[in-house]
C-alpha positions in Angstrom: -17.8 35.7 11.7 -16.0 38.3 13.9 -17.5 39.6 17.1 -18.1 43.0 15.5 -20.0 41.4 12.6 -22.1 39.3 15.0 -23.0 42.4 17.0 -24.0 44.3 13.8 -26.3 41.4 12.8 -27.9 41.4 16.3 -28.4 45.1 16.2 -29.7 45.1 12.6 -32.9 46.9 12.1 -33.9 45.8 8.7 -37.2 43.9 9.0 -39.2 42.0 6.4 -42.8 41.1 7.2 -45.3 38.9 5.4 -48.5 40.4 6.8 -50.9 37.6 5.8 -54.6 37.1 6.5 -54.0 33.8 8.3 -50.4 34.1 9.5 -47.7 36.8 9.9 -44.0 36.1 9.4 -41.2 38.4 10.4 -37.7 38.1 9.1 -34.8 40.0 10.7 -31.7 40.7 8.6 -28.8 38.4 9.6 -31.0 36.2 11.8 -33.7 34.7 9.5 -37.4 34.1 10.2 -37.9 34.9 13.9 -41.7 34.9 14.1 -44.4 32.8 12.3 -47.8 33.2 14.2 -51.5 33.6 13.4 -52.6 37.1 12.5 -54.9 37.4 15.5 -55.1 39.6 18.5 -57.2 39.4 21.7 -58.4 42.7 23.3 -60.0 43.4 26.6 -63.3 45.1 25.8 -63.4 46.9 29.2 -59.9 48.4 29.2 -59.0 48.3 25.5 -55.7 46.6 26.4 -54.1 43.8 24.4 -54.5 40.4 26.2 -52.8 38.1 23.7 -51.5 38.0 20.2 -50.6 35.3 17.7 -50.6 31.8 19.0 -51.8 32.9 22.4 -54.8 34.7 20.9 -55.6 31.7 18.7 -55.7 29.4 21.7 -58.2 31.8 23.3 -60.6 31.7 20.3 -63.9 30.3 21.3 -62.8 29.9 24.9 -63.1 33.5 26.3 -65.7 35.5 28.1 -67.8 38.3 27.0 -65.3 40.9 28.0 -62.7 39.7 25.5 -62.7 40.2 21.7 -60.6 38.1 19.3 -59.8 40.1 16.1 -58.3 39.2 12.8 -57.3 42.6 11.5 -56.8 41.4 7.9 -59.5 40.2 5.5 -58.9 39.0 2.0 -55.2 39.8 2.3 -55.7 43.5 3.2 -56.1 45.5 6.5 -59.7 46.3 7.4 -59.0 47.4 11.0 -56.0 49.8 11.1 -56.0 50.3 14.9 -56.0 46.6 15.8 -53.6 45.8 13.0 -51.1 48.4 14.3 -51.4 46.9 17.8 -50.8 43.4 16.4 -47.8 44.5 14.4 -46.4 46.3 17.5 -46.8 43.3 19.7 -45.2 41.0 17.1 -42.2 43.5 16.8 -41.8 43.4 20.6 -41.5 39.6 20.4 -38.8 39.9 17.8 -36.9 42.8 19.5 -36.2 41.7 23.0 -34.6 45.1 23.3 -36.0 48.1 21.4 -33.7 49.2 18.5 -32.0 52.5 18.8 -34.1 53.8 15.9 -37.3 52.9 14.2 -36.7 49.8 12.1 -36.8 49.9 8.3 -39.5 47.5 7.1 -40.4 45.7 3.9 -44.0 44.3 3.8 -45.4 41.9 1.3 -48.9 42.8 0.0 -51.2 41.2 -2.6 -50.7 42.3 -6.2 -54.3 43.5 -6.5 -54.4 45.9 -3.6 -55.7 49.4 -4.2 -53.8 52.6 -3.3 -56.1 53.0 -0.3 -55.3 49.5 0.9 -51.6 50.2 0.5 -51.9 53.3 2.6 -53.7 51.3 5.3 -50.7 48.9 5.5 -48.2 51.8 5.7 -50.2 53.6 8.3 -50.6 50.5 10.5 -46.8 49.8 10.3 -46.1 53.5 11.1 -48.4 53.4 14.1 -46.6 50.2 15.3 -43.3 52.0 15.3 -41.8 51.2 11.9 -39.5 53.7 10.2 -39.3 53.7 6.4 -41.8 51.3 5.0 -41.5 49.6 1.5 -44.2 47.4 0.0 -43.5 44.5 -2.3 -46.0 42.4 -4.1 -46.3 38.9 -2.7 -45.6 37.0 -5.9 -42.3 38.9 -6.4 -41.3 38.3 -2.7 -42.1 34.6 -3.2 -40.0 34.4 -6.4 -37.0 36.1 -4.7 -37.4 33.8 -1.7 -37.4 30.8 -3.9 -34.2 31.9 -5.5 -35.6 32.5 -9.0 -33.6 34.5 -11.4 -36.1 37.4 -11.4 -33.3 39.8 -12.7 -32.9 37.8 -15.9 -34.9 38.0 -19.2 -36.7 34.7 -18.4 -40.3 34.2 -17.5 -41.3 32.7 -14.2 -44.8 32.0 -13.0 -45.6 32.1 -9.3 -48.9 31.0 -7.7 -49.1 32.1 -4.1 -52.1 30.6 -2.3 -52.5 32.3 1.1 -55.3 32.6 3.6 -57.2 35.5 2.0 -56.0 35.7 -1.5 -54.5 33.6 -4.4 -51.8 35.6 -6.3 -50.7 34.6 -9.8 -48.0 36.5 -11.5 -45.5 36.1 -14.4 -42.2 37.8 -13.5 -39.2 38.8 -15.7 -36.4 41.4 -15.3 -37.6 42.4 -11.8 -41.0 43.3 -13.3 -44.5 41.7 -13.0 -45.4 41.2 -16.7 -48.9 40.1 -15.9 -50.8 39.1 -12.8 -54.2 38.2 -11.4 -55.4 38.4 -7.8 -58.3 36.2 -6.5 -59.8 36.6 -3.1 -60.4 32.9 -2.8 -57.9 30.9 -0.8 -57.5 29.1 2.6 -60.2 31.1 4.5 -62.8 30.4 1.8 -61.9 26.7 2.0 -62.5 26.7 5.7 -65.8 28.4 5.3 -66.9 25.8 2.7 -66.0 23.0 5.1 -68.0 24.6 7.9 -71.0 24.9 5.7 -70.7 21.4 4.4 -70.5 19.9 8.0 -73.5 22.0 8.9 -75.7 21.0 6.0 -74.6 17.4 5.5 -74.1 16.4 9.1 -76.2 18.9 10.9 -73.3 19.9 13.2 -71.7 23.2 14.1 -67.9 23.4 14.1 -65.5 26.3 14.6 -63.2 27.8 12.0 -60.1 26.4 13.8 -61.6 22.9 13.6 -62.3 23.4 9.9 -58.7 24.4 9.4 -57.5 21.2 11.2 -59.8 19.1 8.9 -58.4 20.8 5.8 -54.8 20.3 6.9 -55.2 16.7 7.9 -57.2 15.3 5.0 -57.7 18.1 2.5 -56.3 17.6 -1.0 -56.4 19.0 -4.5 -56.6 15.6 -6.1 -58.1 12.3 -4.8 -55.6 10.5 -2.6 -54.4 7.0 -3.4 -54.7 6.0 0.2 -57.9 7.0 1.9 -57.8 9.2 5.1 -60.5 9.9 7.7 -60.7 12.0 10.8 -63.1 11.9 13.7 -64.4 15.3 14.9 -66.7 16.5 17.7 -69.2 19.4 17.5 -72.6 20.6 18.5 -75.7 19.0 17.0 -77.8 21.8 15.4 -81.2 20.3 16.6 -80.4 18.9 20.0 -77.6 21.2 21.1 -75.7 18.1 22.3 -72.1 17.2 21.5 -71.7 14.4 18.9 -68.9 12.7 17.0 -68.8 12.1 13.3 -66.2 10.8 10.8 -65.2 12.8 7.8 -63.2 11.4 4.9 -60.7 12.9 2.4 -63.1 12.1 -0.5 -65.8 14.2 1.2 -63.5 17.1 1.8 -62.0 16.9 -1.7 -65.5 17.4 -3.1 -66.1 20.4 -0.8 -62.9 22.0 -2.0 -63.5 21.6 -5.7 -65.2 24.9 -6.2 -62.3 26.8 -4.7 -59.8 24.8 -6.7 -61.6 25.4 -9.9 -61.5 29.2 -9.2 -57.8 29.0 -8.7 -57.3 27.0 -11.9 -59.4 29.6 -13.8 -57.3 32.5 -12.5 -54.1 30.7 -13.6 -55.6 30.2 -17.1 -56.5 33.9 -17.3 -53.0 34.9 -16.4 -51.5 32.4 -19.0 -53.8 33.9 -21.7 -52.1 37.3 -21.1 -48.5 36.0 -21.3 -46.5 37.1 -24.4 -45.4 34.2 -26.7 -41.7 34.3 -25.8 -42.4 34.2 -22.1 -45.0 31.5 -22.6 -42.2 29.2 -23.9 -40.2 30.0 -20.8 -43.1 28.9 -18.6 -43.3 25.6 -20.5 -39.7 25.1 -19.6 -39.7 26.4 -16.0 -43.1 25.3 -14.9 -45.2 26.9 -12.2 -43.8 27.7 -8.7 -46.2 27.3 -5.8 -46.0 29.4 -2.6 -48.1 30.0 0.5 -49.7 27.9 3.1 -52.5 26.7 0.9 -50.1 25.6 -1.9 -48.0 23.8 0.7 -51.0 21.8 1.8 -52.1 20.9 -1.7 -48.6 20.1 -2.9 -47.9 17.9 0.0 -51.1 15.9 -0.5 -50.6 15.6 -4.2 -47.1 14.3 -3.7 
């Protein structure tokens, strides 16, 4: 690559963002994925200034004083706090651009397929407030299909199941069109909440959402594992308030996750029911493509 071409890549202002409930990824044209961090921001209550964002904000969760507020601006895959979302996006962009670009960057943002027009406007407004130029929205299943290299421009059906933090997106794609789709607001966050409730009711212990996430990632699975796993965790006893240690097994967590998994299976079945016959035969040949952090976890455990 010539020096001029390399400079053009460096100065490129085309940005793609996966603005997820759990994590945000930013891709810069010519340079690849430059940021993959939690969708979290820490704000000083007294001054209103941003204290930390992404990984730094996650590390502060549960370890900060009263003057600090940890915020997750997205819920169920959509923005519910535009101001903090725009601040978070702005901070993430400043991490990607060590020097500000000469003009406002063009941005493509992935959103759930089931978002309303009001929710779409919230995403565009947050990106605009953060300093983006022209903003284009793309449905997450379509972005996942393109990212996986599927021939979405051909008259061939492909099914994508994108399990994220706030939503599970199921779509059948052909000729750059979403033929049919379903969006379910059950995904990684709901699984974490189920683990928290189980530990509280079964072991009479309080744990944080971050610890529930660790448990899910270490021993969670969609199917029973051939080799048993266990993890020791520490938390606060509900009755005494003292710190105690318990052991949690993969079988136990598998039972906890069954309700969420059944809901995901049902939404896949509903989507398949709507598929035209010719595309259904394509799906039988091509199978189902999994995407998203939740799918990565389940696929890894099943394999």
